[in-house]
C-alpha positions in Angstrom: -4.7 -10.5 16.1 -5.3 -12.9 13.3 -4.2 -10.3 10.8 -1.1 -9.3 12.8 0.0 -12.9 13.6 -0.2 -14.0 9.9 1.4 -10.8 8.7 4.4 -11.4 11.1 5.0 -14.8 9.5 4.5 -13.4 6.0 6.9 -10.5 6.7 9.7 -12.9 7.9 9.3 -14.8 4.6 9.3 -11.5 2.6 12.5 -10.3 4.2 14.3 -13.6 3.4 13.0 -13.8 -0.2 13.7 -10.2 -0.9 17.1 -10.5 0.5 18.0 -13.5 -1.6 16.4 -12.0 -4.7 18.1 -8.6 -4.4 21.5 -10.3 -4.0 20.9 -12.6 -6.9 19.6 -10.0 -9.3 22.1 -7.3 -8.3 21.3 -3.5 -8.0 20.7 -3.1 -11.8 18.1 -5.9 -12.4 16.6 -5.3 -8.9 16.2 -1.7 -9.9 14.5 -2.8 -13.2 12.0 -4.9 -11.3 11.2 -2.0 -9.0 10.9 0.3 -12.0 8.3 -2.0 -13.5 6.5 -2.2 -10.1 6.4 1.6 -10.0 4.8 1.8 -13.5 2.2 -0.8 -12.5 1.6 1.1 -9.2 0.6 4.1 -11.2 -2.4 2.3 -12.8 -3.5 0.4 -9.7 -5.7 3.3 -8.5 -7.5 3.3 -11.9 -7.9 -0.5 -11.7 -9.4 -0.3 -8.2 -11.7 2.6 -9.2 -11.7 3.7 -5.5 -13.7 0.6 -4.6 -11.0 -0.5 -2.1 -11.7 2.6 -0.1 -15.5 2.3 0.0 -16.4 -1.4 -0.1 -16.2 -2.0 3.7 -18.5 0.9 4.4 -20.9 0.0 1.6 -21.2 -3.6 2.9 -21.7 -2.5 6.5 -24.3 0.1 5.6 -26.2 -2.1 3.0 -25.9 -5.8 4.2 -29.0 -6.8 2.2 -27.2 -5.9 -1.0 -23.7 -7.2 -0.2 -23.7 -9.9 -3.0 -24.7 -7.3 -5.6 -22.2 -4.8 -4.2 -19.3 -7.2 -4.2 -20.2 -8.8 -7.6 -20.5 -5.5 -9.3 -17.2 -4.3 -7.8 -15.4 -7.4 -9.1 -16.7 -6.9 -12.7 -15.9 -3.2 -12.7 -12.3 -3.7 -11.5 -11.7 -6.7 -13.8 -12.6 -4.7 -16.9 -10.5 -1.9 -15.7 -7.5 -4.2 -15.0 -7.4 -5.4 -18.7 -7.5 -1.8 -19.9 -4.7 -0.9 -17.4 -2.4 -3.7 -18.7 -2.8 -2.3 -22.2 -1.9 1.1 -20.8 1.3 -0.2 -19.1 2.4 -1.9 -22.3 1.8 1.3 -24.4 3.6 3.5 -21.9 6.7 1.2 -21.8 6.8 0.9 -25.6 6.9 4.7 -25.8 9.0 5.7 -22.7 11.4 2.8 -23.1 11.6 2.5 -26.8 14.4 0.2 -27.9 14.7 -1.3 -24.4 13.2 -4.8 -25.1 14.1 -6.2 -21.7 12.4 -3.3 -19.9 9.2 -3.5 -22.0 8.9 -7.3 -21.4 9.5 -7.0 -17.7 6.8 -4.2 -17.4 4.3 -6.3 -19.3 4.9 -9.4 -17.3 4.7 -7.6 -14.0 1.4 -5.9 -15.0 -0.4 -9.3 -15.3 -0.8 -9.2 -11.5 -3.5 -6.5 -12.1 -6.0 -9.1 -13.2 -5.8 -11.0 -10.0 -5.4 -7.9 -7.9 -8.8 -6.9 -9.2 -10.4 -10.1 -8.0 -8.8 -9.7 -4.6 -11.4 -7.1 -3.7 -13.3 -10.0 -2.0 -11.1 -9.4 1.0 -13.1 -6.3 1.9 -16.2 -8.4 2.4 -14.3 -10.5 5.0 -13.1 -7.3 6.7 -16.6 -5.9 6.9 -17.8 -9.1 8.5 -14.8 -9.1 11.0 -13.7 -12.4 9.5 -10.2 -11.4 8.7 -8.7 -14.7 9.8 -9.8 -16.2 6.4 -8.0 -13.4 4.5 -4.9 -13.6 6.8 -4.5 -17.4 6.5 -5.1 -17.3 2.7 -2.5 -14.6 2.2 0.0 -16.5 4.4 -0.7 -19.7 2.4 -0.2 -17.9 -0.9 3.0 -16.2 0.2 4.4 -19.6 1.4 3.7 -21.1 -2.0 5.0 -18.2 -3.9 8.1 -18.0 -1.7 8.8 -21.6 -2.5 8.4 -20.8 -6.2 10.9 -17.9 -5.9 13.4 -20.1 -4.1 13.1 -22.5 -7.1 13.8 -19.6 -9.5 16.9 -18.7 -7.5 18.1 -22.3 -7.2 17.7 -22.9 -11.0 19.2 -19.5 -12.0 16.2 -18.3 -13.9 16.3 -14.9 -15.7 14.5 -11.7 -14.7 11.4 -12.4 -16.7 10.4 -15.3 -14.3 10.8 -13.0 -11.3 8.6 -10.3 -13.0 5.6 -12.6 -13.3 6.0 -14.3 -10.0 4.1 -11.5 -8.1 1.0 -12.3 -10.1 0.9 -15.8 -8.6 0.6 -14.4 -5.1 -2.6 -12.4 -6.1 -3.9 -15.3 -8.1 -3.9 -17.8 -5.2 -5.4 -15.2 -2.8 -8.2 -14.1 -5.2 -9.2 -17.7 -6.1 -9.2 -19.0 -2.6 -11.1 -16.1 -1.1 -13.8 -16.4 -3.8 -14.2 -20.1 -3.0 -14.5 -19.4 0.7 -17.0 -16.6 0.1 -19.3 -18.8 -2.0 -19.2 -21.5 0.7 -20.0 -19.2 3.7 -22.1 -16.4 2.3 -25.8 -16.8 1.6 -25.7 -14.0 -1.0 -24.8 -14.8 -4.6 -22.6 -12.5 -6.5 -24.5 -10.4 -9.1 -24.0 -7.4 -11.3 -26.1 -4.3 -11.4 -25.6 -1.3 -13.7 -27.4 0.9 -11.2 -25.1 -0.2 -8.4 -22.1 0.2 -10.7 -23.0 3.8 -11.3 -23.5 4.4 -7.6 -20.2 2.8 -6.6 -18.3 4.7 -9.3 -19.8 8.0 -8.1 -18.6 7.3 -4.6 -15.3 5.8 -5.5 -14.2 8.3 -8.2 -12.9 10.8 -5.7 -10.5 8.1 -4.5 -9.2 7.3 -8.0 -7.6 10.7 -8.3 -6.7 10.7 -4.7 -4.9 7.4 -4.9 -3.2 8.3 -8.1 -1.7 11.4 -6.4 -0.6 9.2 -3.5 1.1 6.9 -6.0 2.8 9.8 -7.7 4.6 10.8 -4.5 5.3 7.2 -3.6 6.6 6.0 -7.0 7.8 9.1 -8.9 11.3 9.0 -7.3 12.0 5.5 -8.8 11.0 6.5 -12.3 12.9 9.8 -12.1 16.0 8.0 -10.7 15.9 5.6 -13.7 15.7 8.4 -16.3 18.0 10.9 -14.5 20.6 8.5 -13.1 20.4 4.7 -13.6 18.8 1.3 -12.8 21.4 1.0 -10.1 20.2 4.1 -8.4 16.6 2.7 -8.5 18.0 -0.5 -6.9 19.7 1.3 -4.0 16.7 3.5 -3.4 14.3 0.6 -3.5 16.5 -1.3 -1.0 16.3 1.6 1.4 12.5 1.9 1.0 12.1 -1.9 1.5 14.2 -1.8 4.8 12.1 1.2 6.0 8.9 -0.7 5.3 9.9 -3.9 7.0 7.3 -3.5 9.7 4.6 -1.9 7.4 2.5 -5.1 7.8 2.0 -4.2 11.4 0.6 -0.8 10.6 -1.5 -2.1 7.8 -2.9 -4.8 10.0 -3.8 -2.4 12.8 -5.5 0.0 10.4 -7.4 -2.8 8.7 -8.6 -4.0 12.1 -9.7 -0.6 13.3 -11.5 0.4 10.0 -14.8 -1.6 10.5 -14.9 -0.7 14.2 -14.6 3.0 13.4 -17.3 2.9 10.7 -19.6 1.0 13.0 -19.1 3.4 15.9 -19.8 6.4 13.6 -23.3 5.0 13.1 -23.9 4.9 16.8 -22.0 7.7 18.6 -19.9 10.6 17.4 -18.0 10.6 20.7 -17.1 6.9 20.5 -16.2 7.4 16.8 -13.7 10.2 17.6 -12.3 8.2 20.6 -11.6 5.3 18.3 -9.9 7.5 15.7 -7.8 9.0 18.4 -6.8 5.6 19.7 -5.8 4.5 16.3 -3.7 7.6 15.7 -2.0 7.0 19.1 -1.0 3.4 18.3 0.3 4.4 14.8 2.3 7.4 16.0 4.1 5.7 18.9 4.7 2.4 17.2 6.0 4.2 14.0 8.3 6.4 16.0 9.8 3.4 17.9 10.5 1.5 14.8 12.0 4.6 13.0 14.5 5.1 15.9 15.5 1.5 15.8 16.0 1.3 12.0 17.8 4.7 11.9 20.3 3.6 14.6 21.0 0.2 13.1 20.6 1.1 9.4 24.0 0.0 8.2 23.8 -3.3 10.0 20.3 -3.9 8.5 21.3 -3.1 5.0 24.4 -5.3 5.1 22.5 -8.3 6.6 19.6 -8.0 4.2 21.2 -6.9 1.0 24.9 -7.2 1.4 27.8 -4.8 0.9 26.9 -4.1 -2.7 23.9 -2.1 -1.4 25.9 0.0 1.1 24.9 3.2 -0.8 21.4 2.6 0.5 22.3 3.3 4.2 22.1 7.1 4.3 18.9 7.0 2.2 17.4 4.6 4.7 18.3 6.9 7.6 16.3 9.7 6.0 13.3 7.8 4.5 12.5 5.7 7.5 11.1 8.7 9.3 8.4 9.1 6.6 6.7 6.0 7.9 5.0 7.7 10.8 3.6 10.5 8.6 2.5 8.2 5.7 0.3 6.1 8.0 -1.1 9.2 9.6 -2.6 9.8 6.1 -4.1 6.3 6.0 -5.9 7.0 9.3 -7.0 10.5 8.1 -8.6 8.9 5.0 -10.7 6.6 7.2 -11.9 9.7 9.1 -12.6 11.6 5.9 -14.7 8.7 4.5 -16.7 8.3 7.7 -17.4 12.0 7.8 -18.4 12.1 4.1 -15.7 14.6 3.2 -14.1 12.5 0.5 -14.4 15.3 -2.1 -11.5 17.0 -0.3 -9.1 14.1 -1.0 -8.1 15.2 -4.5 -7.1 18.6 -3.1 -4.9 17.0 -0.4 -3.2 14.5 -2.7 -2.8 16.7 -5.7 -1.0 19.2 -3.5 1.2 16.4 -2.2 1.9 15.1 -5.7 2.9 18.5 -7.0 5.0 19.2 -4.0 6.8 15.9 -4.4 7.5 16.3 -8.1 9.0 19.7 -7.5 11.2 18.5 -4.6 12.5 15.5 -6.7 13.3 17.8 -9.6 15.3 20.0 -7.2 16.9 17.4 -4.9 17.7 14.4 -7.2 20.2 16.2 -9.4 21.9 17.6 -6.3 21.9 14.6 -3.9 20.7 11.6 -6.0 19.0 8.9 -4.0 19.4 10.9 -0.8 17.5 13.8 -2.4 14.7 11.4 -3.4 14.5 10.1 0.2 14.4 13.7 1.6 11.7 14.5 -0.9 9.6 11.6 0.2 9.9 12.6 3.9 9.0 16.2 3.4 6.1 15.3 1.2 4.5 13.1 3.8 4.9 15.8 6.5 3.4 18.4 4.2 0.5 16.3 3.0 -0.6 14.5 6.1 0.1 17.1 8.8 0.7 20.7 7.5 -2.3 20.7 5.0 -4.5 19.5 7.8 -4.0 22.8 9.6 -4.6 24.8 6.4 -7.6 23.2 4.9 -10.7 24.0 7.0 -12.9 20.9 6.4 -10.3 18.6 8.0 -9.0 20.7 10.9 -11.2 18.6 13.2 -9.2 15.5 12.2 -5.9 17.2 13.1 -7.3 18.0 16.5 -7.8 14.2 17.0 -4.3 13.7 15.8 -2.9 16.1 18.4 -5.0 14.5 21.1 -3.5 11.1 20.2 -0.1 12.4 21.3 -1.3 11.9 24.8 0.4 8.6 25.7 -2.6 7.7 27.9 -4.5 6.6 24.8 -1.8 4.0 23.9 -1.6 2.8 27.5 -5.4 2.4 27.6 -5.5 0.2 24.5 -2.6 -1.9 25.7 -4.3 -2.5 29.0 -7.6 -3.4 27.3 -5.8 -6.0 25.1 -4.0 -7.4 28.1 -7.2 -7.9 30.0 -8.7 -9.7 27.0 
């Protein structure tokens, strides 16, 4: 509830700031910012080294080594972050040769990787069921950064100021969480080469996996820029942003369930499967409800949030909003995979999805433009998170739990329990 409450406030601010920023920048510059975000998103899995997927479980399973585990993770991801920034700069220099503005925007945006690496501290708080600290810190950071962005809008600053503004958000969060950790934790942060090797061996499967996920999440924006224009990226990004307006709810629910699921796995397989089923049920029905609402009122939503200049985003929104349900099914599946120790299968799932998405984009974008990109995104999520689960034997048991979650009794049971509390 702490996570959800703070995320609600943060989401309201995000909608307002994004609306004002998109209107101020216009489809072209808004598309350029989102292009830079997509480039940076490609290297985030490398920066994270899969640590974001395994830290909660590592801390829960080895509480006596939590200081060493967290400290080693921070050093590893920080080193990786600097290398990734160099990679982003080199890529933009080659891919966007002669486009000085694009190169500068990509570099400035990539600075957030440094502070994003330090933000791994949040997973210690999740493991300890102390998410209120993370939630309040993120809310504080977003309020401050929102005020800064309003200042940029009021003073008419150029696109470079907006490119670096996202780094401030991560900077505040990472610094504050580290300070709180040092005050309430009895374990000092330390680095161990042995622990680093162990963490890397466990997390390496998630690097490739996350990169593949990024490919079918971000490839469309990059292909739209090269195949059509910055404006097309802007329209598509506006549609994606509208479709993800309530993503904070799903992220908060999944983050809240994650430590509970890992803990129940240690004690009872039956309770573990029940918790996974419950999480699937909540995600499925909440996602379907929001998808129906957004699809019906898509034109009104786009006009209110982005204005008439983004009207071309409406049909793309009506298509891509349905991918929300299927994308978060994948997030739940990944928790099950980690708990069951089947993480080696992740690269197969996500490589298949990435290739499927690239092929669809190459076919559909030249024909239908941003609508083709939206359709590609939807079909990719269905293929990767549902269809493959019935084909690949090691994860068929997970799909059984997904099907059981369609029983609305699971959702009613959770609602009743929360109401009683």
